[in-house]
C-alpha positions as CSV (number, residue, x, y, z in Angstrom):
1,M,-6.3,-11.6,-85.4
2,E,-7.8,-8.2,-84.6
3,L,-9.7,-7.9,-81.4
4,P,-12.9,-5.8,-81.5
5,A,-12.7,-2.5,-79.5
6,R,-15.8,-3.5,-77.5
7,Y,-16.9,-6.9,-76.3
8,D,-20.3,-8.0,-77.7
9,P,-21.5,-10.9,-75.5
10,R,-24.2,-11.8,-78.1
11,K,-21.6,-12.8,-80.7
12,V,-19.9,-15.1,-78.2
13,E,-22.3,-16.3,-75.6
14,D,-25.1,-17.5,-77.9
15,R,-22.7,-19.6,-79.9
16,I,-21.1,-21.1,-76.8
17,L,-24.5,-21.8,-75.2
18,K,-25.8,-23.5,-78.4
19,F,-22.6,-25.7,-78.4
20,W,-23.1,-26.7,-74.7
21,L,-26.8,-27.6,-75.4
22,D,-26.1,-29.4,-78.6
23,V,-23.5,-31.8,-77.2
24,R,-25.7,-32.3,-74.1
25,F,-22.9,-31.6,-71.6
26,W,-25.4,-31.2,-68.7
27,V,-27.7,-34.2,-69.4
28,A,-27.5,-36.6,-66.5
29,N,-27.0,-40.4,-67.0
30,P,-28.5,-42.3,-64.1
31,R,-26.8,-45.5,-65.4
32,S,-23.3,-44.1,-65.4
33,G,-22.3,-45.9,-62.2
34,K,-21.0,-42.7,-60.7
35,P,-22.3,-41.6,-57.3
36,P,-25.3,-39.4,-57.8
37,F,-25.7,-35.7,-56.8
38,S,-28.6,-33.5,-57.6
39,I,-30.1,-30.1,-56.8
40,V,-33.7,-29.1,-57.5
41,I,-33.9,-25.5,-58.7
42,P,-36.3,-23.4,-56.6
43,P,-38.9,-22.9,-59.4
44,P,-39.3,-19.2,-60.4
45,N,-42.7,-17.9,-61.3
46,I,-43.7,-18.1,-65.0
47,T,-44.8,-14.4,-64.7
48,G,-41.3,-13.4,-63.5
49,R,-38.1,-12.1,-65.1
50,L,-34.6,-12.6,-63.6
51,H,-33.5,-10.1,-61.0
52,M,-30.3,-10.0,-58.9
53,G,-31.7,-12.4,-56.4
54,H,-32.1,-15.1,-59.1
55,A,-28.7,-14.3,-60.4
56,L,-27.1,-14.8,-57.0
57,N,-29.1,-17.8,-56.0
58,N,-28.6,-19.7,-59.2
59,T,-24.9,-18.8,-59.5
60,L,-24.3,-20.3,-56.0
61,Q,-26.1,-23.5,-57.1
62,D,-24.2,-23.6,-60.3
63,I,-20.9,-23.3,-58.5
64,V,-21.8,-26.4,-56.4
65,I,-23.1,-28.3,-59.4
66,R,-20.0,-27.7,-61.6
67,Y,-17.7,-28.6,-58.7
68,K,-19.5,-31.9,-58.1
69,R,-19.2,-32.7,-61.8
70,M,-15.5,-32.2,-61.7
71,D,-15.3,-34.2,-58.5
72,G,-16.6,-37.4,-60.2
73,Y,-20.3,-37.3,-59.5
74,E,-23.2,-38.0,-61.9
75,V,-24.8,-34.6,-61.5
76,C,-28.3,-33.5,-62.3
77,W,-29.6,-29.9,-61.7
78,F,-33.3,-30.1,-62.2
79,P,-34.9,-27.0,-63.7
80,G,-38.5,-25.9,-63.7
81,V,-41.0,-23.1,-63.3
82,D,-44.0,-22.5,-60.9
83,H,-47.5,-21.8,-62.2
84,A,-47.8,-19.0,-59.7
85,G,-51.5,-19.2,-59.2
86,I,-52.6,-15.7,-58.0
87,A,-49.8,-13.8,-59.9
88,T,-50.6,-15.5,-63.3
89,Q,-54.3,-15.2,-62.9
90,N,-53.9,-11.5,-62.1
91,V,-51.9,-10.9,-65.3
92,V,-54.5,-12.6,-67.5
93,E,-57.4,-10.9,-65.8
94,Q,-55.7,-7.5,-66.5
95,E,-55.5,-8.5,-70.2
96,L,-59.2,-9.4,-70.2
97,A,-60.0,-6.0,-68.5
98,K,-58.5,-4.2,-71.5
99,E,-61.1,-6.1,-73.6
100,G,-63.9,-5.1,-71.2
101,L,-64.2,-8.7,-70.0
102,T,-63.9,-10.5,-66.7
103,R,-63.0,-14.2,-66.1
104,H,-66.7,-14.8,-65.2
105,D,-67.7,-13.6,-68.7
106,L,-65.6,-16.4,-70.2
107,G,-66.4,-19.1,-67.7
108,R,-63.8,-21.4,-66.1
109,E,-63.0,-23.6,-69.1
110,R,-62.4,-20.7,-71.6
111,F,-60.6,-18.7,-69.0
112,L,-58.1,-21.5,-68.4
113,E,-57.6,-21.8,-72.1
114,R,-56.6,-18.2,-72.1
115,V,-54.2,-18.7,-69.3
116,W,-52.5,-21.7,-70.9
117,A,-52.2,-19.7,-74.2
118,W,-50.6,-16.9,-72.2
119,K,-48.2,-19.4,-70.5
120,E,-47.1,-20.8,-73.9
121,R,-46.5,-17.3,-75.3
122,Y,-44.8,-15.6,-72.3
123,G,-44.2,-18.2,-69.6
124,N,-40.8,-19.4,-70.9
125,E,-39.0,-16.1,-70.8
126,I,-37.4,-16.7,-67.4
127,V,-36.3,-20.2,-68.6
128,E,-34.5,-18.6,-71.6
129,Q,-33.0,-16.0,-69.3
130,L,-31.6,-18.8,-67.1
131,K,-30.1,-20.5,-70.1
132,T,-28.5,-17.2,-71.2
133,L,-27.1,-16.8,-67.7
134,G,-25.3,-20.1,-68.3
135,A,-27.1,-22.2,-65.7
136,S,-25.9,-25.7,-66.3
137,C,-29.2,-27.4,-65.7
138,D,-30.3,-30.6,-67.4
139,W,-32.8,-28.8,-69.6
140,S,-34.1,-32.1,-70.9
141,R,-35.8,-32.5,-67.5
142,L,-37.6,-29.2,-67.4
143,R,-40.7,-29.4,-65.2
144,F,-43.7,-27.3,-64.6
145,T,-45.9,-27.4,-61.4
146,L,-49.0,-28.1,-63.5
147,D,-47.4,-31.0,-65.5
148,P,-49.6,-34.1,-65.4
149,G,-46.9,-36.1,-63.4
150,F,-46.5,-33.3,-60.9
151,S,-50.3,-32.8,-60.6
152,R,-50.5,-36.5,-59.7
153,A,-48.0,-35.9,-56.8
154,V,-50.1,-33.0,-55.5
155,R,-53.3,-35.1,-55.5
156,E,-51.6,-38.0,-53.8
157,A,-50.3,-35.7,-51.0
158,F,-53.7,-34.2,-50.5
159,V,-55.4,-37.5,-50.3
160,R,-52.8,-38.9,-47.8
161,F,-53.1,-35.8,-45.6
162,W,-56.9,-36.1,-45.7
163,E,-56.8,-39.8,-44.8
164,E,-54.4,-39.0,-41.9
165,G,-56.7,-36.3,-40.6
166,L,-54.2,-33.5,-41.4
167,I,-56.5,-31.8,-43.8
168,Y,-60.0,-30.5,-42.9
169,R,-62.6,-28.1,-44.2
170,G,-64.0,-25.7,-41.6
171,D,-64.6,-22.2,-40.5
172,Y,-61.5,-20.3,-39.4
173,M,-59.9,-16.9,-39.4
174,I,-58.2,-16.2,-42.7
175,N,-56.6,-13.4,-44.6
176,W,-58.9,-12.1,-47.3
177,C,-57.8,-9.8,-50.3
178,P,-60.9,-7.9,-51.5
179,R,-59.1,-7.0,-54.7
180,C,-58.0,-10.5,-55.7
181,G,-61.1,-12.1,-54.2
182,T,-59.2,-14.9,-52.5
183,T,-57.7,-16.0,-49.2
184,L,-54.0,-15.6,-48.6
185,S,-51.7,-17.6,-46.4
186,D,-49.8,-15.8,-43.6
187,I,-46.6,-15.7,-45.7
188,E,-48.5,-14.1,-48.6
189,V,-49.4,-11.1,-46.4
190,E,-46.8,-8.3,-46.3
191,H,-47.0,-6.1,-43.2
192,E,-46.3,-2.5,-44.0
193,E,-46.0,0.5,-41.6
194,V,-48.7,3.0,-42.3
195,Q,-49.7,6.3,-40.8
196,G,-53.2,5.8,-39.3
197,Y,-55.3,7.0,-36.4
198,L,-56.4,5.7,-33.0
199,Y,-60.0,6.5,-32.4
200,Y,-61.2,6.7,-28.8
201,I,-64.9,5.7,-28.6
202,R,-67.3,5.8,-25.7
203,Y,-69.2,2.6,-25.1
204,P,-72.2,3.2,-22.8
205,L,-72.7,0.8,-19.9
206,E,-76.2,-0.7,-19.4
207,D,-76.3,0.5,-15.7
208,G,-74.9,3.9,-16.4
209,G,-71.6,5.5,-17.3
210,H,-69.3,4.4,-20.1
211,V,-65.9,2.9,-21.0
212,V,-63.6,4.3,-23.6
213,I,-62.1,1.9,-26.2
214,A,-59.3,2.8,-28.6
215,T,-59.3,1.2,-32.1
216,T,-57.6,1.7,-35.5
217,R,-60.6,0.2,-37.3
218,P,-63.8,1.9,-36.1
219,E,-65.9,0.4,-38.9
220,T,-65.3,-3.1,-37.4
221,M,-67.2,-2.1,-34.3
222,L,-70.3,-3.0,-36.2
223,G,-69.3,-6.6,-35.7
224,D,-68.5,-6.3,-31.9
225,T,-70.0,-9.0,-29.7
226,A,-68.2,-8.3,-26.4
227,V,-66.0,-5.9,-24.5
228,A,-62.9,-7.4,-22.8
229,V,-60.6,-6.2,-20.0
230,N,-57.5,-7.9,-18.5
231,P,-58.7,-9.6,-15.3
232,D,-55.5,-8.4,-13.5
233,D,-56.1,-4.8,-14.4
234,P,-57.3,-3.1,-11.2
235,R,-58.9,-0.2,-13.2
236,Y,-61.5,-2.4,-14.9
237,K,-61.8,-5.9,-13.3
238,H,-64.9,-4.7,-11.4
239,L,-66.6,-4.4,-14.8
240,I,-66.4,-8.1,-15.6
241,G,-69.9,-9.5,-15.8
242,K,-71.5,-6.2,-16.6
243,T,-73.0,-5.2,-20.0
244,A,-72.0,-2.5,-22.4
245,I,-74.1,-1.2,-25.3
246,L,-72.7,-1.1,-28.8
247,P,-72.8,2.5,-30.1
248,L,-74.9,3.1,-33.3
249,I,-76.2,-0.4,-33.4
250,G,-77.6,-0.9,-29.8
251,R,-76.4,-4.5,-29.4
252,K,-75.8,-5.6,-25.8
253,L,-72.2,-6.6,-25.2
254,P,-71.0,-8.7,-22.2
255,I,-67.9,-7.5,-20.5
256,I,-65.5,-10.4,-20.1
257,G,-62.0,-11.0,-18.6
258,A,-59.3,-11.9,-21.2
259,P,-55.6,-12.2,-20.4
260,E,-54.9,-11.3,-24.1
261,V,-55.9,-7.7,-23.4
262,D,-52.8,-5.4,-23.2
263,P,-53.4,-2.9,-20.3
264,E,-50.8,-0.6,-22.0
265,F,-52.5,-0.3,-25.3
266,G,-55.1,2.5,-25.7
267,T,-57.2,2.6,-22.6
268,G,-56.7,-1.0,-21.7
269,V,-60.2,-1.9,-22.8
270,L,-60.7,-4.1,-25.9
271,K,-63.6,-4.2,-28.3
272,V,-64.0,-7.9,-29.2
273,T,-64.8,-8.5,-32.9
274,P,-64.5,-12.3,-33.4
275,G,-65.3,-12.1,-37.1
276,H,-62.5,-9.7,-38.0
277,D,-59.5,-10.1,-35.7
278,P,-57.4,-13.2,-35.1
279,V,-57.0,-12.5,-31.3
280,D,-60.7,-11.7,-30.9
281,F,-61.5,-14.9,-32.8
282,E,-59.6,-17.0,-30.3
283,I,-61.3,-15.1,-27.4
284,G,-64.6,-15.6,-29.0
285,K,-64.1,-19.4,-29.4
286,R,-63.1,-19.7,-25.7
287,E,-66.0,-17.6,-24.5
288,G,-68.6,-18.9,-26.9
289,L,-69.3,-15.5,-28.4
290,P,-71.4,-15.1,-31.5
291,V,-69.6,-14.1,-34.7
292,V,-70.9,-11.2,-36.8
293,N,-69.3,-10.8,-40.3
294,I,-69.8,-7.3,-41.6
295,L,-68.0,-7.6,-44.9
296,N,-68.9,-8.7,-48.4
297,P,-66.1,-10.4,-50.5
298,D,-65.4,-7.1,-52.3
299,G,-64.7,-5.2,-49.1
300,T,-68.1,-3.4,-48.9
301,I,-70.2,-3.5,-45.7
302,N,-73.0,-6.2,-45.8
303,E,-76.5,-6.2,-44.2
304,N,-75.0,-6.7,-40.7
305,G,-73.6,-3.2,-40.9
306,G,-77.1,-1.6,-40.5
307,P,-77.2,1.9,-41.9
308,F,-73.7,1.6,-43.3
309,A,-74.6,-1.4,-45.6
310,G,-73.4,-1.1,-49.1
311,M,-70.5,1.3,-48.3
312,D,-66.9,0.6,-49.1
313,R,-65.0,-0.3,-45.9
314,Y,-63.1,3.0,-45.9
315,A,-66.1,5.1,-46.7
316,A,-67.9,3.3,-43.8
317,R,-65.0,4.1,-41.5
318,E,-65.5,7.8,-42.3
319,A,-69.3,7.5,-41.9
320,V,-69.0,5.7,-38.6
321,V,-66.6,8.2,-37.2
322,A,-68.9,11.1,-38.3
323,R,-72.0,9.5,-36.6
324,L,-70.0,8.8,-33.4
325,E,-69.0,12.5,-33.4
326,E,-72.6,13.6,-34.0
327,E,-73.8,11.5,-31.0
328,G,-71.0,12.7,-28.7
329,L,-69.4,9.3,-28.5
330,L,-66.0,10.1,-30.1
331,E,-63.8,11.2,-27.3
332,R,-60.6,12.0,-29.4
333,V,-58.5,10.9,-32.4
334,E,-54.7,10.5,-32.3
335,S,-52.2,9.9,-35.0
336,Y,-50.9,6.4,-34.8
337,R,-48.3,4.5,-36.9
338,H,-48.8,0.8,-37.1
339,A,-48.3,-2.3,-39.3
340,V,-51.1,-3.2,-41.7
341,G,-51.2,-6.5,-43.7
342,H,-51.2,-6.1,-47.5
343,C,-51.7,-8.6,-50.3
344,Y,-48.2,-9.6,-51.5
345,R,-49.4,-9.5,-55.1
346,C,-51.7,-6.4,-55.5
347,H,-50.7,-4.5,-52.3
348,T,-54.4,-4.1,-51.2
349,P,-54.9,-4.0,-47.4
350,V,-56.2,-7.5,-46.4
351,E,-59.1,-8.1,-44.1
352,P,-59.1,-10.8,-41.4
353,L,-62.4,-12.6,-41.5
354,I,-63.9,-16.0,-40.9
355,S,-64.6,-18.2,-43.9
356,T,-65.2,-21.8,-44.7
357,Q,-62.0,-23.0,-46.2
358,W,-59.6,-26.0,-46.4
359,F,-56.8,-26.2,-43.9
360,V,-53.7,-28.2,-43.0
361,R,-53.3,-29.0,-39.3
362,M,-49.8,-27.6,-38.6
363,K,-49.2,-28.5,-35.0
364,P,-48.6,-32.3,-35.7
365,L,-46.3,-31.3,-38.6
366,A,-44.4,-28.7,-36.5
367,E,-43.7,-31.0,-33.5
368,P,-41.2,-33.3,-35.2
369,A,-39.5,-30.3,-36.8
370,I,-39.1,-28.7,-33.4
371,Q,-37.8,-32.0,-31.9
372,V,-35.0,-32.5,-34.4
373,V,-33.5,-29.1,-33.5
374,K,-33.9,-29.8,-29.7
375,E,-32.1,-33.1,-30.2
376,G,-29.2,-31.4,-32.1
377,K,-29.9,-33.2,-35.4
378,I,-30.3,-29.8,-37.0
379,R,-28.3,-26.8,-35.9
380,F,-28.7,-23.1,-36.8
381,V,-25.7,-20.9,-37.5
382,P,-25.7,-18.3,-36.0
383,E,-27.4,-19.8,-32.9
384,R,-29.8,-16.9,-32.3
385,W,-32.0,-18.1,-35.2
386,T,-32.9,-21.1,-33.2
387,K,-35.1,-18.9,-31.0
388,V,-36.8,-17.4,-34.0
389,Y,-37.4,-20.9,-35.4
390,Y,-39.0,-22.1,-32.1
391,E,-41.2,-19.0,-31.8
392,W,-42.4,-19.5,-35.3
393,L,-43.3,-23.2,-35.0
394,E,-44.5,-23.2,-31.4
395,N,-47.1,-20.5,-32.3
396,I,-47.9,-21.7,-35.8
397,R,-51.6,-21.5,-37.0
398,D,-53.4,-24.0,-39.2
399,W,-52.5,-23.3,-42.9
400,C,-55.4,-22.2,-45.1
401,I,-54.7,-24.0,-48.4
402,S,-57.8,-23.1,-50.5
403,R,-57.8,-20.2,-52.9
404,Q,-60.8,-18.7,-54.7
405,L,-59.0,-18.9,-58.1
406,W,-59.3,-20.9,-61.3
407,W,-55.7,-21.2,-62.3
408,G,-54.0,-23.9,-60.2
409,H,-54.4,-27.4,-58.8
410,R,-58.2,-27.8,-58.3
411,I,-58.8,-29.4,-54.9
412,P,-59.5,-33.2,-55.4
413,A,-62.7,-33.2,-53.3
414,W,-66.3,-33.8,-54.5
415,Y,-69.6,-33.1,-52.7
416,G,-72.6,-35.5,-52.6
417,P,-76.2,-34.3,-52.8
418,D,-76.3,-33.7,-49.0
419,G,-72.9,-32.0,-48.9
420,E,-70.9,-35.0,-47.8
421,I,-67.3,-34.7,-48.8
422,F,-65.5,-37.4,-50.8
423,V,-61.8,-37.0,-51.5
424,G,-60.1,-39.0,-54.2
425,R,-57.0,-39.1,-56.5
426,N,-59.5,-38.7,-59.3
427,Q,-63.3,-38.5,-59.9
428,E,-63.6,-42.2,-60.3
429,E,-62.1,-42.9,-56.9
430,A,-64.3,-40.2,-55.3
431,A,-67.4,-41.7,-57.0
432,A,-66.5,-45.2,-55.7
433,R,-66.3,-43.8,-52.2
434,A,-69.6,-42.0,-52.6
435,R,-71.2,-45.2,-53.9
436,A,-70.0,-47.1,-50.9
437,H,-71.5,-44.4,-48.7
438,Y,-74.9,-44.0,-50.3
439,G,-75.3,-47.5,-51.7
440,E,-75.9,-46.2,-55.2
441,D,-74.4,-43.9,-57.8
442,V,-75.2,-40.2,-57.0
443,P,-74.3,-36.9,-58.8
444,L,-71.1,-35.3,-57.4
445,R,-69.9,-31.7,-57.6
446,Q,-66.2,-31.0,-57.5
447,E,-64.8,-28.3,-55.2
448,E,-64.4,-25.0,-57.1
449,D,-61.3,-23.8,-55.2
450,V,-57.7,-24.5,-56.1
451,L,-54.8,-25.1,-53.8
452,D,-52.4,-22.5,-52.5
453,T,-49.4,-22.4,-54.8
454,W,-47.2,-23.2,-51.9
455,F,-48.9,-26.5,-51.4
456,S,-47.5,-27.7,-54.7
457,S,-44.2,-25.8,-54.4
458,A,-43.5,-27.6,-51.1
459,L,-43.8,-30.9,-53.0
460,W,-41.4,-29.8,-55.8
461,P,-38.3,-31.9,-54.8
462,F,-40.6,-35.0,-54.5
463,G,-42.5,-34.4,-57.7
464,V,-39.5,-33.8,-60.0
465,M,-37.8,-36.9,-58.7
466,G,-40.8,-39.1,-59.7
467,W,-42.8,-39.4,-56.5
468,P,-45.1,-41.0,-55.7
């Protein structure tokens, strides 16, 4: 037998893979009587292609899976893919843009038909790549996060969380991507170091004089509703209770004491913008400050921006700085390198703003997770990661789970004529609850938003195993 000079994997691997699949080597038999062992594959996005991270991760899983098979276990490695809400919708919207269309031109139903068609055509590429890699999954059990059975698990979890008071709808500080037109969770925001500027601005005092405030985002001053100083800062504590005047707009701003103010940053005086900064939002809640939103969803300045209304946020920044300079209120500008949050998908700088969204209360969920580590039931190796874990969970914020998208699990909530919310596993259940509330049948309108992809991904091990 003559060996070829060069190895051609296609002549060998395709034939071997076909043999493995045809004889169903990897199909699990739950009635075999052997002790069970299973791994649920972390579902890759349908928009993705394999990279080295996938190769490493899946090879490590495959090593464990094959070892357990040889060790006498009935093994099942569950494969699947994630619908990847924002990523997939972006891809299809880009295709529509080439045709001169937007999703709004098609409407929700026709747009979703286009996404499903795209999924059927391109969405299985990463699955085929995993097969080619030799991943010994039980491919007869391939799942998708928008499968009917998995969707049932998502709705069940949402309803149970709602009934337990762990899900609510309200106004809260969120991360907003002006390009994608949707909220983002904290883990969907990537912080990148950028070269920016620190603008030192004079805020006149009502009774004469001024204070100087340093900011990297001068356009947000249009939404200021207070000025804050650290109550322990001897330079400024005498100003608490006095009033400053917002440059360019003329709004009166109370000067308050707030321990969150870092005396070492800038001048040690903080402009408080509750509508566009997470720290300022918390200060505003505590002090009962009004919230002024200055941004439209597309990142332009709205009517609250006075003479700057209609401008793009960065054009407004330049215009605000120019006006401050004209009026002698810009003291100086310094180069400043700092971290700015960007959308993980399109890399557009995100904007913190207050919006009416759906949230999961995280504190009650974090507490037992903290406790099991303190009790030694879970241990981190190396030990230093325990501190990181505590810092993360002890300072966790409520999770914004609503997304202004069409592709994904639509939130199972319906609104009555007066805005009353009825949550149900399906429309019939919601209608029954509405009937009990109003005493008659009433028209209901379903929530337009979909759930954050991570809400369904977190349920992946439960859903693929048949829960609920």
